[in-house]
VEXNU-984843 format. One record per residue (C-alpha): residue number from 1; z, x, y negated; residue in three letters. Coordinates in nm, 4 decimals. Example, Ala and Ser with C-alpha at 12.3 -4.5 7.8 and 13.67 -1.06 7.14 Angstrom:
BEGIN
R   seq         zz         xx         yy   type
R     1     0.7800     1.2300     0.4500    ALA
R     2     0.7140     1.3670     0.1060    SER
This chain:
BEGIN
R   seq         zz         xx         yy   type
R     1    -0.3803    -2.6884     1.7962    MET
R     2    -0.7547    -2.7146     1.7783    GLY
R     3    -1.0105    -2.4459     1.7110    LEU
R     4    -1.0508    -2.5516     1.3481    LEU
R     5    -0.6753    -2.5173     1.2891    ASP
R     6    -0.6936    -2.1527     1.3920    ARG
R     7    -0.9610    -2.0840     1.1332    PHE
R     8    -0.7697    -2.2739     0.8646    ARG
R     9    -0.4580    -2.0711     0.9256    ARG
R    10    -0.6526    -1.7485     0.8991    ALA
R    11    -0.7684    -1.8507     0.5518    LYS
R    12    -0.4137    -1.9414     0.4476    ASP
R    13    -0.2780    -1.5941     0.5172    THR
R    14    -0.2285    -1.3473     0.2334    ASP
R    15    -0.4981    -1.0760     0.2649    PRO
R    16    -0.2751    -0.8163     0.0973    GLU
R    17     0.0089    -0.8866     0.3412    ALA
R    18    -0.2365    -0.8631     0.6306    THR
R    19    -0.3673    -0.5284     0.5010    ARG
R    20    -0.0130    -0.3912     0.4526    ARG
R    21     0.0935    -0.5029     0.8020    ASN
R    22    -0.2124    -0.3422     0.9600    LEU
R    23    -0.1514    -0.0133     0.7792    LEU
R    24     0.2176    -0.0147     0.8734    MET
R    25     0.1246    -0.0764     1.2359    GLU
R    26    -0.1828     0.1437     1.2817    LYS
R    27    -0.2025     0.3653     0.9720    GLY
R    28    -0.1491     0.7384     0.9750    ARG
R    29     0.1255     0.8923     0.7640    LEU
R    30     0.0796     1.1658     0.5046    THR
R    31     0.2616     1.2921     0.1971    ASP
R    32     0.1788     1.1714    -0.1508    GLY
R    33     0.2941     1.2239    -0.5082    ILE
R    34     0.3585     0.9516    -0.7636    VAL
R    35     0.1451     0.9953    -1.0756    ILE
R    36     0.2938     0.7087    -1.2733    GLY
R    37     0.4404     0.3605    -1.2733    VAL
R    38     0.3117     0.0836    -1.4996    GLU
R    39     0.4246    -0.2730    -1.5563    SER
R    40     0.2669    -0.5571    -1.7467    ASP
R    41     0.5862    -0.7592    -1.7429    GLY
R    42     0.5345    -0.8561    -1.3798    GLY
R    43     0.5626    -0.6446    -1.0700    ARG
R    44     0.5477    -0.2678    -1.1228    PRO
R    45     0.2307    -0.0884    -1.0176    MET
R    46     0.2546     0.2646    -0.8839    VAL
R    47    -0.0281     0.5195    -0.9084    ARG
R    48    -0.0242     0.7958    -0.6504    TYR
R    49    -0.2348     1.0696    -0.5002    GLU
R    50    -0.2583     1.2094    -0.1493    TYR
R    51    -0.4776     1.4355     0.0586    SER
R    52    -0.6438     1.3737     0.3955    VAL
R    53    -0.8341     1.6557     0.5682    GLN
R    54    -0.8627     1.8465     0.2404    GLY
R    55    -1.0002     1.5503     0.0437    VAL
R    56    -0.7920     1.4265    -0.2504    GLU
R    57    -0.7460     1.0516    -0.3018    PHE
R    58    -0.5916     0.8599    -0.5896    GLU
R    59    -0.4855     0.4974    -0.5594    SER
R    60    -0.2578     0.2351    -0.7080    CYS
R    61    -0.0794    -0.0727    -0.5814    GLU
R    62     0.1832    -0.3238    -0.6771    TYR
R    63     0.5240    -0.2472    -0.5351    LEU
R    64     0.6733    -0.4966    -0.2930    THR
R    65     0.9968    -0.6712    -0.3930    PRO
R    66     1.1850    -0.4388    -0.1551    GLU
R    67     1.0275    -0.1306    -0.3154    GLN
R    68     1.0992    -0.2648    -0.6631    THR
R    69     1.4708    -0.2669    -0.5777    GLU
R    70     1.4406     0.1124    -0.5239    LYS
R    71     1.2204     0.1786    -0.8283    ILE
R    72     1.3880     0.5166    -0.8910    ASP
R    73     1.2257     0.6487    -0.5719    GLU
R    74     0.8853     0.5971    -0.7366    PHE
R    75     0.9412     0.8001    -1.0532    ALA
R    76     0.6461     1.0164    -1.1638    PRO
R    77     0.6400     1.3388    -0.9632    GLY
R    78     0.8340     1.1903    -0.6706    ALA
R    79     0.7205     1.2639    -0.3179    ASN
R    80     0.6376     0.9484    -0.1224    VAL
R    81     0.5061     0.8626     0.2192    GLY
R    82     0.1557     0.7198     0.2284    VAL
R    83     0.0080     0.5226     0.5157    ARG
R    84    -0.3723     0.5314     0.5290    TYR
R    85    -0.6409     0.3840     0.7507    ASP
R    86    -0.7845     0.6593     0.9754    PRO
R    87    -1.1268     0.4888     0.9552    ARG
R    88    -1.1184     0.4457     0.5769    ASN
R    89    -0.8985     0.7113     0.4172    HIS
R    90    -0.9073     0.5422     0.0767    SER
R    91    -0.7305     0.2324     0.2161    ASN
R    92    -0.3624     0.3187     0.1734    SER
R    93    -0.0125     0.2045     0.0784    ILE
R    94     0.3042     0.3824    -0.0294    VAL
R    95     0.5984     0.3508     0.2071    VAL
């Protein structure tokens, strides 16, 4: 494998999967609350809020296929785990 192949492979990776993997590996865990779930006929999108060091954050993301199988766990008002980047608290995922 040459040097150029390494760069090509990096471009072929899914940036969302890379972000999720990094947060699962290095992210900090906090509690969050589901605000709502929306769907446009495709994958469901969950909106949630969480707090880090007294600062409130609100975010949304598409649920993974595994999370979609447990959609009842993401009903509005449900407590969820949130992994966030300690260097950028607004970068987060529900777990």
